Structure formats: C-alpha cells, structure tokens
C-alpha positions as CSV (number, residue, x, y, z in Angstrom):
1,X,-61.4,6.7,-25.8
2,X,-59.6,9.4,-23.7
3,X,-55.9,9.4,-24.0
4,X,-54.1,8.5,-20.8
5,X,-51.5,10.9,-19.4
6,X,-48.0,9.7,-20.4
7,X,-46.5,11.4,-17.3
8,X,-47.9,8.7,-15.1
9,X,-45.0,6.4,-14.1
10,X,-47.0,3.2,-15.0
11,X,-47.9,4.3,-18.5
12,X,-45.3,3.5,-21.1
13,X,-45.0,5.2,-24.4
14,X,-45.9,1.9,-26.2
15,X,-47.6,-1.1,-24.6
16,X,-48.1,-4.2,-26.7
17,X,-50.0,-7.2,-25.3
18,X,-50.7,-10.6,-27.1
19,X,-50.0,-9.3,-30.6
20,X,-50.5,-11.9,-33.3
21,X,-50.4,-11.3,-37.0
22,X,-50.6,-13.6,-40.0
23,X,-50.0,-13.6,-43.8
24,X,-52.3,-15.3,-46.3
25,X,-50.2,-17.1,-49.0
26,X,-50.9,-19.6,-51.7
27,X,-49.3,-22.2,-49.4
28,X,-51.6,-21.3,-46.5
29,X,-51.7,-18.9,-43.6
30,X,-48.3,-18.0,-42.0
31,X,-48.4,-16.9,-38.4
32,X,-45.6,-14.3,-38.6
33,X,-46.2,-12.8,-35.1
34,X,-47.4,-15.0,-32.3
35,X,-48.6,-13.6,-28.9
36,X,-45.9,-10.9,-28.5
37,X,-46.0,-8.6,-25.5
38,X,-43.6,-5.8,-24.5
39,X,-43.4,-2.2,-23.2
40,X,-41.4,0.7,-24.5
41,X,-40.6,3.5,-22.0
42,X,-39.7,7.1,-22.6
43,X,-36.0,7.5,-23.4
44,X,-35.6,3.8,-23.8
45,X,-34.3,1.6,-26.7
46,X,-35.7,-1.8,-26.9
47,X,-34.0,-4.0,-29.5
48,X,-35.9,-6.8,-31.3
49,X,-33.3,-9.3,-32.6
50,X,-33.4,-12.6,-34.3
51,X,-32.9,-14.2,-37.7
52,X,-34.7,-13.2,-40.9
53,X,-38.4,-14.0,-41.0
54,X,-38.6,-14.1,-37.2
55,X,-41.5,-11.5,-37.4
56,X,-39.6,-8.4,-36.2
57,X,-40.5,-6.1,-39.1
58,X,-44.1,-7.3,-39.1
59,X,-44.5,-6.0,-35.5
60,X,-43.4,-2.5,-36.6
61,X,-45.7,-2.6,-39.6
62,X,-48.7,-3.9,-37.6
63,X,-48.4,-1.1,-35.0
64,X,-48.6,1.5,-37.6
65,X,-51.3,-0.1,-39.7
66,X,-48.9,-0.7,-42.6
67,X,-49.2,-4.4,-43.1
68,X,-49.5,-5.5,-46.7
69,X,-53.0,-6.4,-48.0
70,X,-52.5,-10.1,-47.6
71,X,-51.6,-9.7,-43.9
72,X,-53.8,-8.8,-40.9
73,X,-53.6,-8.5,-37.1
74,X,-55.3,-11.6,-35.6
75,X,-55.4,-10.6,-32.0
76,X,-53.8,-8.5,-29.3
77,X,-53.7,-4.9,-28.1
78,X,-51.3,-2.1,-28.7
79,X,-51.5,1.2,-26.8
80,X,-49.6,4.5,-27.6
81,X,-49.7,6.5,-24.4
82,X,-52.8,4.6,-23.4
83,X,-54.5,5.1,-26.8
84,X,-55.4,2.0,-28.8
85,X,-53.5,1.7,-32.1
86,X,-54.9,-1.6,-33.4
87,X,-58.4,-0.9,-34.7
88,X,-57.8,2.8,-34.8
89,X,-59.5,4.6,-37.8
90,X,-57.3,5.2,-40.9
91,X,-57.6,9.0,-40.2
92,X,-56.3,8.6,-36.7
93,X,-53.4,6.5,-37.8
94,X,-52.5,9.1,-40.4
95,X,-52.5,11.7,-37.7
96,X,-50.2,9.6,-35.5
97,X,-47.8,8.4,-38.2
98,X,-44.9,10.8,-38.6
99,X,-46.0,13.1,-35.8
100,X,-46.2,10.8,-32.8
101,X,-44.7,7.5,-34.1
102,X,-42.3,7.3,-37.0
103,X,-40.7,4.5,-38.8
104,X,-37.2,4.3,-40.4
105,X,-37.6,1.6,-43.1
106,X,-35.0,-1.0,-43.8
107,X,-34.5,-0.2,-47.5
108,X,-34.6,3.6,-47.7
109,X,-34.4,3.7,-51.5
110,X,-37.3,1.4,-51.9
111,X,-39.3,3.1,-49.2
112,X,-39.0,6.5,-50.9
113,X,-41.3,7.2,-53.9
114,X,-39.2,7.1,-57.1
115,X,-41.3,9.5,-59.1
116,X,-41.4,12.4,-56.5
117,X,-38.4,14.5,-55.7
118,X,-36.8,14.2,-52.3
119,X,-37.7,17.7,-51.3
120,X,-41.3,17.2,-52.1
121,X,-41.4,14.0,-50.2
122,X,-40.0,15.6,-47.1
123,X,-42.3,18.6,-47.6
124,X,-45.3,16.3,-47.5
125,X,-44.6,15.6,-43.9
126,X,-45.0,19.2,-43.0
127,X,-47.9,19.9,-45.3
128,X,-49.9,16.9,-44.0
129,X,-49.4,17.5,-40.3
130,X,-48.8,21.3,-40.0
131,X,-51.2,22.4,-42.8
132,X,-48.4,24.6,-44.3
133,X,-48.6,26.0,-47.8
134,X,-46.5,24.2,-50.5
135,X,-43.9,26.9,-50.4
136,X,-43.6,26.9,-46.6
137,X,-43.5,23.1,-46.5
138,X,-40.7,23.1,-49.1
139,X,-38.7,25.6,-47.2
140,X,-39.0,23.5,-44.0
141,X,-38.0,20.4,-46.0
142,X,-34.8,21.9,-47.4
143,X,-33.9,23.3,-43.9
144,X,-34.4,19.9,-42.4
145,X,-32.3,18.2,-45.1
146,X,-29.5,20.7,-44.4
147,X,-29.3,19.2,-40.9
148,X,-28.4,15.7,-42.3
149,X,-26.8,16.4,-45.7
150,X,-24.0,18.7,-46.9
151,X,-25.6,19.5,-50.3
152,X,-29.3,19.8,-49.3
153,X,-30.4,22.1,-52.1
154,X,-29.2,19.6,-54.8
155,X,-30.6,16.6,-52.9
156,X,-34.0,18.2,-52.5
157,X,-34.3,18.5,-56.3
158,X,-33.0,14.9,-56.9
159,X,-35.1,11.7,-57.1
160,X,-34.4,8.7,-54.8
161,X,-32.8,6.6,-57.6
162,X,-30.2,9.4,-58.0
163,X,-29.0,9.0,-54.3
164,X,-26.6,6.6,-52.8
165,X,-27.8,4.2,-50.1
166,X,-26.3,6.3,-47.4
167,X,-27.9,9.5,-48.7
168,X,-31.3,7.9,-49.0
169,X,-31.0,6.6,-45.4
170,X,-30.3,10.1,-44.2
171,X,-33.3,11.4,-46.1
172,X,-35.4,8.7,-44.4
173,X,-34.1,9.7,-41.0
174,X,-34.9,13.4,-41.7
175,X,-38.4,12.5,-42.7
176,X,-38.9,10.2,-39.7
177,X,-37.7,12.8,-37.2
178,X,-39.0,16.0,-38.8
179,X,-41.9,16.5,-36.4
180,X,-40.1,15.2,-33.2
181,X,-42.0,12.0,-32.7
182,X,-42.2,10.3,-29.3
183,X,-41.6,6.8,-30.7
184,X,-39.3,5.8,-33.6
185,X,-39.4,2.3,-35.0
186,X,-36.0,1.8,-36.6
187,X,-36.0,-1.2,-38.9
188,X,-32.3,-2.1,-39.6
189,X,-31.4,1.6,-39.7
190,X,-27.7,0.9,-40.5
191,X,-28.1,-1.9,-43.0
192,X,-25.7,-1.5,-46.1
193,X,-24.3,1.8,-44.8
194,X,-20.6,2.6,-44.9
195,X,-18.9,3.2,-41.5
196,X,-19.1,7.0,-41.4
197,X,-22.8,7.1,-42.3
198,X,-23.5,4.3,-39.9
199,X,-21.8,6.3,-37.1
200,X,-23.9,9.4,-38.0
201,X,-27.1,7.3,-38.0
202,X,-26.5,5.8,-34.6
203,X,-25.4,9.1,-33.1
204,X,-28.7,10.7,-34.4
205,X,-30.8,8.0,-32.7
206,X,-28.8,8.4,-29.5
207,X,-29.4,12.2,-29.4
208,X,-33.1,11.8,-30.0
209,X,-33.3,9.2,-27.1
210,X,-31.1,11.1,-24.7
211,X,-32.0,14.7,-25.4
212,X,-35.7,14.4,-26.3
213,X,-36.7,11.2,-24.5
214,X,-37.7,9.4,-27.6
215,X,-38.5,5.8,-27.3
216,X,-36.8,3.7,-29.9
217,X,-38.0,0.3,-31.0
218,X,-34.8,-1.0,-32.7
219,X,-35.2,-3.9,-35.2
220,X,-31.8,-5.3,-36.1
221,X,-29.6,-8.3,-36.8
222,X,-26.5,-6.3,-35.8
223,X,-25.4,-7.1,-32.2
224,X,-22.9,-4.3,-32.4
225,X,-25.8,-1.8,-32.8
226,X,-27.6,-3.6,-30.0
227,X,-24.6,-3.2,-27.7
228,X,-24.3,0.5,-28.4
229,X,-28.0,1.6,-28.4
230,X,-30.2,-0.9,-26.6
231,X,-31.3,-0.7,-23.0
232,X,-33.3,-4.0,-23.2
233,X,-33.2,-6.8,-25.7
234,X,-36.1,-9.0,-26.9
235,X,-35.1,-12.1,-28.8
236,X,-37.5,-13.4,-31.4
237,X,-37.7,-16.9,-32.9
238,X,-40.4,-18.2,-35.2
239,X,-42.7,-15.3,-34.6
240,X,-42.6,-15.2,-30.8
241,X,-40.4,-13.8,-28.0
242,X,-38.1,-16.4,-26.4
243,X,-36.0,-14.1,-24.1
244,X,-36.3,-10.6,-22.8
245,X,-33.6,-9.0,-20.6
246,X,-31.5,-5.9,-20.1
247,X,-28.7,-5.5,-22.6
248,X,-25.9,-6.4,-20.1
249,X,-27.6,-9.7,-19.2
250,X,-28.3,-10.5,-22.8
251,X,-24.6,-10.4,-23.6
252,X,-23.2,-11.8,-20.5
253,X,-25.7,-14.4,-19.3
254,X,-28.2,-15.4,-22.1
255,X,-30.5,-18.2,-20.9
256,X,-32.3,-19.4,-24.0
257,X,-30.3,-21.8,-26.1
258,X,-31.2,-19.7,-29.2
259,X,-29.9,-16.5,-27.7
260,X,-26.8,-18.3,-26.5
261,X,-26.3,-19.8,-30.0
262,X,-26.7,-16.4,-31.8
263,X,-24.0,-14.8,-29.5
264,X,-21.7,-17.9,-29.7
265,X,-21.5,-17.6,-33.4
266,X,-20.3,-14.0,-33.3
267,X,-16.5,-13.4,-34.0
268,X,-16.2,-11.2,-30.9
269,X,-17.2,-14.1,-28.6
270,X,-15.4,-16.8,-30.7
271,X,-12.1,-15.0,-30.2
272,X,-12.2,-15.8,-26.5
273,X,-12.6,-19.6,-27.3
274,X,-10.5,-19.7,-30.4
275,X,-13.2,-20.9,-32.8
276,X,-16.6,-20.0,-34.2
277,X,-19.6,-22.0,-33.0
278,X,-22.2,-22.0,-35.8
279,X,-25.8,-22.7,-34.9
280,X,-27.0,-25.8,-36.7
281,X,-30.2,-26.1,-38.7
282,X,-32.6,-23.5,-40.1
283,X,-35.6,-21.7,-38.7
284,X,-38.9,-23.7,-39.0
285,X,-41.5,-23.4,-41.7
286,X,-44.1,-21.1,-40.1
287,X,-46.8,-22.5,-42.3
288,X,-46.3,-26.0,-40.7
289,X,-45.1,-25.4,-37.2
290,X,-44.8,-28.6,-35.2
291,X,-46.3,-28.8,-31.7
292,X,-44.1,-27.9,-28.7
293,X,-41.0,-25.7,-28.7
294,X,-40.2,-24.4,-32.3
295,X,-36.5,-24.4,-31.5
296,X,-36.4,-28.1,-30.6
297,X,-34.9,-29.4,-33.9
298,X,-31.9,-27.1,-33.4
299,X,-31.4,-27.3,-29.7
300,X,-28.6,-29.1,-27.9
301,X,-30.3,-29.0,-24.5
302,X,-33.5,-31.0,-25.4
303,X,-35.1,-32.9,-22.5
304,X,-38.0,-35.2,-22.4
305,X,-40.3,-32.4,-21.3
306,X,-39.2,-30.4,-24.4
307,X,-40.7,-33.1,-26.6
308,X,-44.2,-32.6,-25.2
309,X,-47.0,-30.8,-27.0
310,X,-46.9,-27.7,-24.8
311,X,-44.5,-25.1,-25.8
312,X,-42.7,-23.3,-22.9
313,X,-44.2,-19.9,-21.9
314,X,-42.2,-16.7,-21.5
315,X,-41.7,-16.5,-17.7
316,X,-39.2,-15.0,-15.2
317,X,-35.9,-16.8,-15.1
318,X,-35.7,-18.8,-11.9
319,X,-32.2,-20.2,-12.0
320,X,-31.3,-23.9,-12.0
321,X,-30.2,-26.5,-9.5
322,X,-26.6,-26.1,-10.5
323,X,-26.6,-22.3,-9.7
324,X,-25.8,-21.1,-6.3
325,X,-28.3,-18.2,-6.5
326,X,-31.6,-19.5,-7.8
327,X,-33.6,-16.4,-6.9
328,X,-36.2,-15.5,-9.6
329,X,-35.3,-12.7,-11.9
330,X,-38.6,-10.9,-12.7
331,X,-37.1,-8.6,-15.4
332,X,-35.4,-11.5,-17.2
333,X,-37.9,-13.6,-19.1
334,X,-37.1,-16.9,-20.8
335,X,-39.3,-19.3,-22.7
336,X,-37.4,-22.6,-22.1
337,X,-37.8,-25.7,-20.0
338,X,-34.0,-26.3,-19.8
339,X,-32.3,-22.9,-19.9
340,X,-28.5,-22.3,-20.1
341,X,-27.0,-22.2,-16.6
342,X,-23.6,-20.9,-17.4
343,X,-22.5,-17.3,-18.3
344,X,-21.2,-16.6,-21.8
345,X,-19.0,-13.9,-20.3
346,X,-18.0,-13.1,-16.7
C-alpha cells in the first residue's frame, strides 16, 4: 500500500480505529484493550491515563507488534502516516521501530539486555537502520550517550545492572531518540526517577515535540506529568476510553465520574476542599466483565439507564439540563449516561 503524504492536514502521524487486543491466560481470555480509537498529530502529546491494568501499555505494544506471545490484536486498524501497522510484515515493523516510531519502556533496566554492554545496545540502533560498521556504530553510540550522560565513555562499557535507574532511563531515551523518530510512545517515562532526572526527561520530550514536531503518546499515572506535557488527555478504564478532551478541560471540567474521581483524589485538588476524596472499589475483573457500564459498581451517579445491558458509547459531550450552555462539544468525548455537570475548578 502506498504511503499517504503526512503533509496533508487531515492525515495524522498516528491514527487508531477500533483497536482491540486480548491475552490468553489459564483463567480465560482477558480483553485488555476494547475498541479504542484516537489520533496523534505532529507536535502533539496525547496522554493515556488510568489505573494499572487499564490497557494503556498494551496499546503501545500492539502498535509496534511487541505484544507477548499469549496476546494478540483481535480487531482494529492503526495507521502511521497512512501506512497500516497492524498486519505489517515483521521486516517492515523492524524498519519502522526505532527509526519512525520509538518506545521508551516503563522499566528501563528490565528493557535493556543485561548481557550486552550499554554502548553495544545503543550501537545496534545505528547498525541496524543505517547499515554502519561496528566501529562507526559504536562511535555514534558513545556520541549519543554524551548528550544525555556526563560519563558516557564509562557508561558505554557498563552493563545495565551496573547503572542506577535514572542512568538506565537516560540510556533508554538516547536509544529511543537516536534516529529522530516521528512518534515516541513514552510508557511511564518518569517512573521511579529522582526529581533532577525527572526534570531532564520531561525537558527532553518537550524539546523533541516543540523543535522537531515529534508526536508523543504519553502513558502515565502521573497527573503532574500530564499537566506539563499533554495537549489532550484520553482516560482509560477497563480497557476502553471513557473520556477524551484537551488537557485544560480534563483538569477543570471532567465529565466522566471516573475522571472526576481520579482528580478528586489528588492532593492538589483536595487542598481546595480540605480533604482527600478517595475513589471507592477496585477496577473490574476483565475476564468476567458484567454487561453494561464497567464503572457502574464504583459510580455515585448511577441511574436506571446505567443498569441496562448496553454500555454507553464514547460520544461528544452535550451538556445537561442543569447547565446554562448545553451546546455539544465535538472535541470533548464522554462515555456516560449521567455525566458530571459541575466544574472541578473554575
């Protein structure tokens, strides 16, 4: 299939439609990702947020063909600049990974190969994509490491288990950005980092986005990172998207009770009310999802309609009878029969 020109205004860097993926386990099939759709534009950061096991990381792995052997894409379409990713040949995916689409994995030390030196692992990126000699690739790798680490020559000779978590994360970022990819999937890029390394990591992602027009798919639990980096926010619950909006709307006027609950439990918002408001209950067992809305057992706004068999679809927020302005918001999508009508912050 011919690649579509990304310069066209209606062609995003990444377009995902109806993506579903499942895991085969001894306890049955787990639908980890359920009918997820979104676009990622050039120079944009889209944050996928939600509790653990919501399906966020599985989306990133599915797009790059990196799901584990017991997992598979069930249905859907994913296009990179108009070119299909799902169903692409292994050879084509290898060509795209690292060069066009890179991933910063959540646990850098686990993602790096423990028996290969850091320098050789970074050099593999250049050798595989640029067809450089071993010596040239190694020189490029050390040069790249100097941009993110003060003692690059020593680190290049070290093995991943000899690095701190922050150093390993910087190595992972160096590998992911070595060939100036157009899309970076950043899976919890600041997890377990000290404040200084966290700041450097976020600044590096900001530079790539603002100076090179890189599209960043940010997977995180950290709403501080979301507030700093994200342009849009997509909230996931039980494998599906329940709310999508621009970042300002997500923080000031969340409409899905789950999004509202996540933000209400943050200390920054609790300070305004004088108390934390924890969200009751636990995420559902994905291997035995009940009919209807999966958030129903934890929701304080349940109506009779919510208890039906049909789960609410993700649709433009249309306001409520209690709101003065009930005009439809086409860029604010909510999957809820009884959305929140008040603002969390003015």
